[in-house]
Structures are given as structure tokens and as C-alpha cells.
C-alpha positions as CSV (number, residue, x, y, z in Angstrom):
1,X,74.8,-39.6,-223.6
2,X,74.3,-37.0,-220.8
3,X,74.7,-33.3,-220.0
4,X,75.6,-31.3,-216.7
5,X,73.2,-28.9,-216.3
6,X,73.0,-26.8,-213.0
7,X,69.8,-25.2,-213.0
8,X,66.4,-26.0,-214.6
9,X,64.1,-22.6,-214.4
10,X,60.5,-23.2,-214.7
11,X,58.0,-20.1,-215.9
12,X,60.7,-17.8,-216.9
13,X,59.7,-14.5,-218.5
14,X,62.7,-13.3,-219.5
15,X,64.7,-15.1,-221.8
16,X,62.6,-15.5,-225.6
17,X,58.6,-14.4,-226.1
18,X,56.4,-16.2,-223.8
19,X,56.6,-18.7,-220.6
20,X,59.5,-20.5,-221.1
21,X,61.8,-23.3,-219.9
22,X,65.3,-22.3,-219.2
23,X,68.2,-25.0,-219.0
24,X,71.3,-23.9,-217.5
25,X,73.9,-26.0,-218.9
26,X,77.5,-26.0,-217.2
27,X,81.0,-25.2,-218.6
28,X,82.1,-21.8,-220.0
29,X,85.3,-20.7,-222.3
30,X,84.9,-17.0,-221.1
31,X,86.2,-16.2,-218.0
32,X,84.3,-12.9,-217.2
33,X,85.2,-11.1,-214.3
34,X,82.1,-10.0,-213.4
35,X,80.2,-13.6,-214.7
36,X,77.3,-13.5,-212.5
37,X,76.8,-17.2,-212.3
38,X,80.3,-18.7,-211.4
39,X,79.1,-22.3,-210.6
40,X,78.5,-22.3,-214.6
41,X,82.0,-21.8,-215.4
42,X,83.4,-25.2,-214.9
43,X,81.9,-28.2,-216.2
44,X,82.1,-30.6,-213.6
45,X,79.4,-31.1,-210.6
46,X,80.6,-28.9,-207.6
47,X,79.8,-28.0,-203.9
48,X,78.6,-24.7,-202.3
49,X,79.6,-24.1,-199.2
50,X,77.9,-22.1,-196.6
51,X,80.4,-21.5,-194.0
52,X,77.4,-20.0,-191.8
53,X,76.0,-23.7,-191.2
54,X,78.8,-25.4,-191.2
55,X,79.7,-26.6,-187.1
56,X,83.2,-27.5,-187.7
57,X,82.5,-31.1,-187.3
58,X,85.8,-31.7,-189.3
59,X,84.6,-34.5,-191.2
60,X,84.9,-33.0,-194.8
61,X,88.4,-31.8,-194.2
62,X,88.7,-35.2,-193.0
63,X,88.1,-37.0,-196.3
64,X,89.2,-34.3,-198.5
65,X,92.1,-35.9,-201.0
66,X,92.7,-32.4,-202.0
67,X,93.4,-30.8,-198.9
68,X,91.3,-27.8,-200.0
69,X,89.4,-27.4,-196.8
70,X,91.0,-26.5,-193.3
71,X,89.6,-25.7,-190.3
72,X,91.9,-22.9,-188.7
73,X,91.1,-20.6,-185.6
74,X,87.8,-21.8,-185.3
75,X,87.3,-21.0,-188.8
76,X,86.6,-23.0,-192.7
77,X,88.6,-22.4,-194.9
78,X,88.4,-23.4,-198.5
79,X,90.6,-23.6,-201.8
80,X,88.0,-23.6,-204.7
81,X,91.1,-23.6,-206.9
82,X,92.6,-26.9,-206.0
83,X,89.5,-28.9,-205.4
84,X,88.9,-31.8,-208.1
85,X,85.2,-32.0,-207.4
86,X,85.3,-35.2,-205.9
87,X,81.7,-34.6,-204.0
88,X,83.1,-36.7,-200.7
89,X,82.8,-33.5,-198.6
90,X,78.8,-33.2,-199.7
91,X,78.4,-37.5,-199.2
92,X,79.6,-37.2,-195.4
93,X,78.5,-33.5,-193.7
94,X,75.7,-33.9,-191.8
95,X,75.0,-30.2,-191.6
96,X,73.8,-29.3,-195.0
97,X,76.6,-27.2,-195.0
98,X,77.3,-28.0,-198.4
99,X,75.3,-28.7,-201.6
100,X,75.7,-29.7,-204.5
101,X,75.7,-27.7,-208.3
102,X,74.8,-29.8,-211.0
103,X,73.3,-32.8,-212.0
104,X,73.8,-35.5,-215.0
105,X,70.2,-35.9,-217.4
106,X,69.8,-37.6,-219.9
107,X,68.2,-36.6,-223.2
108,X,65.3,-38.5,-222.5
109,X,65.3,-37.4,-218.5
110,X,65.4,-33.3,-219.7
111,X,62.6,-33.8,-222.4
112,X,60.1,-35.6,-219.3
113,X,61.3,-32.3,-217.8
114,X,60.7,-30.0,-220.6
115,X,57.3,-31.4,-221.6
116,X,56.4,-30.8,-218.0
117,X,55.5,-27.4,-219.8
118,X,53.8,-28.4,-222.7
119,X,50.8,-26.4,-222.3
120,X,52.8,-23.2,-221.8
121,X,54.5,-23.4,-225.4
122,X,51.7,-23.9,-227.1
123,X,50.6,-20.2,-226.2
124,X,53.5,-18.1,-227.3
125,X,56.7,-19.9,-224.8
126,X,59.1,-22.4,-225.8
127,X,62.4,-23.6,-224.0
128,X,66.0,-21.4,-223.3
129,X,69.0,-23.4,-223.9
130,X,71.7,-21.2,-221.8
131,X,74.6,-21.4,-219.5
132,X,77.4,-21.3,-218.9
133,X,78.2,-22.1,-222.7
134,X,75.7,-24.2,-224.4
135,X,78.8,-25.2,-226.9
136,X,80.7,-26.7,-223.7
137,X,78.3,-29.5,-224.5
138,X,77.5,-29.3,-227.9
139,X,76.6,-33.0,-229.0
140,X,74.4,-32.9,-226.6
141,X,72.8,-30.1,-226.9
142,X,72.2,-30.3,-230.5
143,X,70.6,-33.8,-230.3
144,X,68.1,-31.9,-227.5
145,X,67.2,-29.5,-230.4
146,X,66.5,-32.0,-233.3
147,X,64.1,-33.6,-230.3
148,X,62.3,-30.0,-229.7
149,X,62.0,-28.9,-232.9
150,X,60.6,-32.6,-233.7
151,X,57.8,-31.9,-230.4
152,X,57.5,-28.4,-232.0
153,X,58.7,-26.5,-229.2
154,X,60.4,-23.1,-230.0
155,X,64.2,-23.1,-229.4
156,X,65.8,-19.9,-228.1
157,X,69.5,-20.1,-227.4
158,X,71.8,-17.8,-225.1
159,X,75.6,-18.2,-226.2
160,X,78.5,-15.9,-226.2
161,X,79.8,-17.1,-229.8
162,X,82.9,-17.7,-229.0
163,X,82.9,-21.5,-230.9
164,X,84.5,-22.6,-234.5
165,X,81.7,-21.4,-237.6
166,X,81.0,-25.1,-238.3
167,X,79.5,-26.1,-235.0
168,X,77.3,-22.5,-234.7
169,X,75.8,-22.8,-237.6
170,X,75.2,-26.5,-237.5
171,X,73.2,-25.8,-234.4
172,X,72.1,-22.2,-234.8
173,X,70.1,-23.6,-237.8
174,X,67.6,-25.7,-235.7
175,X,67.0,-22.9,-233.4
176,X,64.1,-20.2,-233.6
177,X,65.9,-17.4,-231.7
178,X,69.6,-16.9,-230.8
179,X,70.7,-14.1,-228.2
180,X,74.6,-13.9,-228.5
181,X,76.9,-11.8,-226.1
182,X,79.2,-8.9,-227.0
183,X,81.2,-8.5,-224.2
184,X,83.1,-5.4,-225.9
185,X,83.7,-4.3,-229.4
186,X,87.4,-4.0,-229.3
187,X,89.8,-7.3,-229.7
188,X,92.4,-6.2,-226.4
189,X,89.5,-4.9,-224.4
190,X,87.8,-8.1,-225.0
191,X,90.5,-10.3,-224.4
192,X,91.3,-8.4,-220.9
193,X,87.9,-8.9,-220.2
194,X,86.8,-12.5,-221.0
195,X,90.0,-14.2,-221.8
196,X,89.1,-14.8,-225.7
197,X,89.4,-13.4,-228.6
198,X,86.5,-11.6,-230.4
199,X,87.0,-12.4,-234.0
200,X,85.2,-15.9,-234.2
201,X,82.2,-13.8,-232.4
202,X,82.3,-11.3,-235.2
203,X,82.2,-13.6,-237.7
204,X,79.6,-15.9,-235.9
205,X,77.1,-12.9,-235.4
206,X,78.3,-12.1,-239.7
207,X,76.6,-15.2,-240.7
208,X,73.4,-14.7,-238.9
209,X,72.8,-11.5,-240.4
210,X,73.6,-12.4,-243.9
211,X,71.3,-15.5,-243.4
212,X,68.8,-13.9,-241.6
213,X,68.1,-15.3,-238.8
214,X,66.5,-13.9,-235.8
215,X,68.7,-12.9,-233.5
216,X,69.5,-10.4,-230.9
217,X,73.2,-9.0,-229.8
218,X,72.9,-8.5,-226.0
219,X,75.3,-5.8,-224.6
220,X,76.3,-6.5,-221.3
221,X,76.7,-2.7,-219.2
222,X,80.1,-3.1,-216.6
223,X,81.5,-0.2,-215.0
224,X,84.7,1.0,-215.7
225,X,84.8,-1.5,-218.9
226,X,82.2,-0.8,-222.0
227,X,79.8,2.0,-220.1
228,X,81.1,4.9,-220.9
229,X,79.3,7.0,-224.1
230,X,82.1,6.4,-226.2
231,X,82.1,2.4,-225.2
232,X,78.6,3.2,-226.7
233,X,79.7,5.0,-229.9
234,X,82.2,2.2,-230.5
235,X,79.4,-0.8,-230.4
236,X,77.4,1.1,-232.5
237,X,80.2,1.6,-235.1
238,X,80.8,-2.5,-235.4
239,X,76.7,-3.0,-235.0
240,X,75.8,-0.9,-237.9
241,X,78.8,-2.1,-240.1
242,X,77.3,-5.8,-239.5
243,X,74.1,-4.7,-240.1
244,X,72.4,-5.6,-236.6
245,X,69.2,-4.8,-236.1
246,X,67.8,-5.2,-232.2
247,X,69.8,-5.0,-229.8
248,X,69.6,-5.7,-226.0
249,X,71.4,-3.9,-223.0
250,X,72.2,-5.4,-219.8
251,X,73.1,-3.3,-217.0
252,X,75.6,-4.9,-214.5
253,X,74.5,-6.5,-211.4
254,X,76.0,-7.8,-208.2
255,X,73.4,-10.7,-207.3
256,X,75.8,-13.4,-207.8
257,X,78.0,-11.9,-204.8
258,X,77.1,-14.9,-202.2
259,X,77.8,-17.4,-205.3
260,X,81.4,-16.6,-204.9
261,X,81.0,-16.8,-201.3
262,X,79.6,-19.8,-201.5
263,X,82.5,-21.2,-204.3
264,X,85.3,-19.5,-201.8
265,X,86.3,-17.5,-205.1
266,X,87.5,-13.8,-205.2
267,X,84.3,-11.4,-206.8
268,X,86.7,-8.9,-208.8
269,X,83.2,-6.5,-208.9
270,X,82.3,-6.5,-205.2
271,X,82.9,-2.6,-205.2
272,X,81.2,-1.8,-207.8
273,X,77.2,-0.9,-207.5
274,X,74.5,-2.2,-209.8
275,X,73.4,0.0,-212.4
276,X,69.4,0.3,-213.3
277,X,68.2,1.2,-216.8
278,X,68.0,4.6,-216.1
279,X,72.0,5.0,-215.5
280,X,72.3,3.7,-218.9
281,X,69.9,6.1,-220.9
282,X,72.3,8.0,-222.8
283,X,74.3,5.0,-223.6
284,X,70.8,3.4,-225.0
285,X,70.4,6.6,-227.1
286,X,73.4,6.4,-228.8
287,X,72.6,3.1,-230.3
288,X,69.1,4.0,-231.1
289,X,70.7,7.1,-233.2
290,X,72.8,4.5,-235.7
291,X,69.3,2.5,-235.9
292,X,69.6,0.0,-233.7
293,X,66.6,-1.2,-232.0
294,X,67.2,-1.1,-228.2
295,X,65.8,-2.6,-225.2
296,X,66.7,-3.3,-221.8
297,X,67.0,-7.0,-220.6
298,X,63.9,-7.5,-218.3
């Protein structure tokens, strides 16, 4: 059994207690317009193309069976949306303008990589499984969690929660800490922003609360989407009904903009400035007024 992973981040301090190893799985069933990791969206191994390094040799255009790479007016033009990710362009590029995003790992390979950091886990750290969406590679992630539990390694997972109840409950029972995103509190707006319904997510959050699991709701605060005081009230009401105790606010940032360029994708939020914690103090105060413990994501 293998899984596609696009990043292994060592010495992570932001996704759970202590020093952590964060494993980023490819594939996501949401289509968030502000996504900071567009390379996580497709399950396939794909390519980044840095056109500033391209020598216009034409090797990639000649071999591209999808006809998505063309040289026009001394410029390399790309069509990400029709690319089948055959990776032939990567094999022939001599200028290192093309790089791979993701690779296949077996359970044994990933555990070998994880065990290199055992010394950190023994002092309160652990492993964080994130993405993308971990449930897109459910069978692999479930087996990985069982191996981690056998090694007594703390497991945190990050998920949108958009998955069937059976799969959700089965996997999170193996985990010590669950971060679950709530992109919006209104189903219509949630559909507009992510392409999926909010109701399976709310059902899974409710299960976490009812079963006293250690979980934290994460709210990505996005300009002109869910960033107003009225939005904070909307979140506060729905969280209070579900008896949610802890929330993390994730201020919008545009650090992933360059990745869209490398993937030849349009970045819908290119005209928006990043938010900082101070921008959201009123937002935080409203949530706290409902008895929720609120922190900013580090």
C-alpha cells in the first residue's frame, strides 16, 4: 500500500503540542478559492514549472501528449487544467525549471522517516497528519495511525471533516488531537466558498463533542467571505449550540500565491492583503463572549 505525500515538515511547532513531524497528503475534496496549498488539491503527483528558469528549449512542449505546454512569442504558456500529470515534461527538462510535487510512500518508508524524530516525540511532541485532506487516502492513513499508536507516538490530524460518519469516527478514534476546519457557519456560503455542504462537517463536529474527544475548531478568516463582526456572531451561535470549547483563528494570508503561478492556475485572492492577528481582535472578542476559548494559529 502506498500514499501520495507532497511534503514532510520536520521540527514543526504549529500543528499540535511539542515538536512535531507534519505529513502532508495529496488530494482534497474541497475547492476553497483561497487555498494556500494548491498543490495539495489533486491526488496525482504533478509538476511545478518556474518559467523564469525556462530556456525555451522546447523539449517539454515536444513531448507533451496533452498539448498543454506551448511556446508563444518567446514565452512558455501552460494549461494546468487539461494536464494529465504524465510527468514526461519533468523527465526531459534540462534547465531544472520543472520540479515534481509529491511522491509515493509505503507505510514502511513513512514510518522510517517518522522514527528519525523519536527523540522529539518523547518530550511531548508527535506526528501531525494533514493535507490536502487525509480522508482522501483513508485506508493508508488509518493503517499509519495504527502503527503510530503501536509506537506510542502522539497523533494529531487536520481535516475539513467532510467525510462519511463511519470513516470519520473510525479514524479519529485512533487520534489524540483533532483539528477540524469550519470554513463558514452558513451552508449556502459554505457551498459558495468550498463547493461542498456544511452538514456532514457539523455532524462530525457534533460527534467529537458528544464523545469528549480532544478537538479544536479552526476558522480561516477570509476577506469578504467570513471576516465581519456579523460572521463572528454567526460562528459563535453555531459553536455554542454544539458546545465547542476551543477555537483557533487562522488569519488569511497569501503566502501560497507563487504556487499558483508555478501551477499555471488563477489565484482568486491575488488582490487581497494578508490579515494579522490585530485585525481580528474584535472578531476574537465576540467569540470569547460566548464562552469559547480562542487563540490565534501560530
